[in-house]
N, C-alpha and C positions, 0 to 999 in steps of 0.2 A: 508597602509590603510586597507588591509584585516585583519591584526592582530588586529587593533583597532575595526573594525566591529565585529570580532569574539568575542572579550572580551565583547563588549556590549551585544551581543546575549546571551552569557553565563549568564550574570547578569540578563537579561530579563526572561529567562526560569527558574531561580532559586529564583526569588523574588516575593512577592505578586504583583498582578496586580495593576497598578496605574490608575488614572483617564484617560479617553479617550483623545487622542490628535487629532488635526485636521487630517482629512482623505485626503490622497494624492492619485491621480490616478496612474496607473502603470507607465506611462511615467515620471511623476514627481519623483516617487521613484527611477526609474532607473537612471534618470539624477542626482539625489542627490547622489546615490551610486558612479557614475562615477566621480563626483566632489570631492568625499572624504568627503562629508558632515557628520559630527558626528552624526546627527539625523537619518541618512539613515538606520542604523541597526534597530532602533526602528520601523520605518515605514515598512521596509521589513519584520521584524518579525511579526508585526501585520497583514500585508497583506497575508502572506503565512502560518501562523500558522494553520488555519482551513484546508487547503489543505494537509499539512503535517500530521495532526491528522487523517483526513479522509483516506488518502492513507495507513497509518499504519494499521488502523482498517480493511480496505478492504482486505489487504493481510493477516494479522494475524487472522482476524475473531473474535478477542476478544481483550481485553485490557491486553497485555502482562505485566508480572511483571517488565520487563525492559522498559516498554513503555516510561516513561519520559526520560530515558537515550537515547533511540533510537530516540525520537523526538528531543532531543537536538543535537545529532549527525547529524541528517538530516537537521536541521535548520542551523547548522554551515556549512554544505556542500553547502546549498543553497547560503549562504553569500559568501563563498569562490569561488563559481563557477559563481556568478552573472555577472561578467565581460564578461563571455563567452556567455551570453544570447543574441541572435541576433534577437529575435522577430519573428522567423519563426513559432512560435506557441504561444498560450496564456501563460501568466505567470503561470496560474494554471496547465496547461499541463506540462510545463517545471518543475515546482516545484514537481509535482507528479513523474516525471521521475527521478529527482535527489533523491527524498526520496526513491523510489523503489530501485534505484541503491545502495544507502547508506545501506539500510536494507539488500539487497542481499549480499553485500560485508561483512557486519558486521556478519551476521549469518553464512556465509561461513567460516569466520575467526574463529568463535566459534564452527564450525562444528555442528550446530544445525538447518540447513536450512530445513531438512526434518521434524523435530519434531514440527515445528510451525503449520503444518496442522493437527496434531493429538491432539493438546491441547484441554482440556475441557473448554468450555466458561462458565461453572458454571450454565447453565440453567437447571431447574428442568423439566425433560421430562415426568413427571407424568401428564396425562391429566385430568383436573378437571374443572368444570364450564361450561360456555356457549359454543355454537357451534364455535364462533369466537376464543375462547380460545383453543378449540381442533384443529382448523385449524392452529393456531399460533404455537402450540406445535408440530404438525405434520410437518410444514414447517421447524421449527428449527431442529427437529430431522433429517429431510432429509439432511439439510445443514451439520449437524454434521457427518452424515454417508458419505457424499461426501468428506468432509475434511479428514475423516479417510482413505478413499481409496486413496486420494491424498498423504497422509502421508506414505502410503505403496509403493508408486511409486518411481521411480528415481527422486530425488529432482529437478534436472534441468528440466526434462520434466514437473513435477508438477508446478514449478515456471512459466514456459512458458505458461502453460494453464491458470493459475491464472492471470498473468500479461495481457494476451490477452483477455480472456473471462470474467474476473471479473473487472479488472482495466481499460480495454479498450485501452491498449497500442498497437500500430501497430508493425509489425515485425521489422521495422527499429529501433524503440525505444527500443524494447525488446533486439535487438542485442547490442545496446549501454549499456543497463542496465546490461546485463549478459556477456559482453565482448566476443561476438562471431560474426560470419558473419550473414547476413540476411538469407542466405541459411540454415545455421545451426539452426537458430531460427525457420525457417519454418519447418524443419525436426522434431525438438523437439515438435513443436506444433501439427503436424500431428500425430506423434507417441504417444504423451501424450493424445490427444483426443481419439485415437483408444483404448489405454489401459484403460482409464477411462470408456469409453463406455462398454468395455468388462467386467470390474469389476462390473459396475452397473447391467449389464445383469445377472451376477452371484449372484447378491444380490436381490432375488425376491421381498422382501418387499419394498426396495427402488425403484426398477424398476416399480413396480405396483403403488407406490405413485406418481412417476414422470409422469407416463402415465396418471393417473387419473387427474393430474393437467395440462395435455397437454404440458408437458415439454419434449423435445426431448433430450435424453441422448447421 
């Protein structure tokens, strides 16, 4: 069944979008998957696609050149793991967890997990135009500087900070995503936050901008 669902997902993410199909609620989708219904992959793909995309963008901070490949890997992982979903959280939370875990493992395999935090999102940081434009540029510049600091940290500590403070995963979920104990995840989070805070304090321009915005580093 999983192989058939996986094949359907691969076709879905590589072909043009078709006309919308009837929307099923989460319980109906899960029931269809467990029955081995051939249409379940389509319904599951449509239901979880937005969460997969949103999770990738939250972690990467930009649309990675391998975004489509990573999205496909994550979607396949969701399909392959769906039988283990026990409903102890929302389907969106579970999908985000599976996506983050897939991304973490894939980037570790490629040995590029640290580089993702340093990538340029292509945004022009030259401030021109209205006050709103200036604020927008300033905010984006601050985010880029924070990501640069994260990229210079130990990748595992940086990942833990991003997963917790950006993506909203709790320590138990982070432990599952990164294959460590909850205690280890907690230690990485504490140390990662401390290091990031120290780095920000040594970056006067960034520290001043965050203080002006009332953001505690």
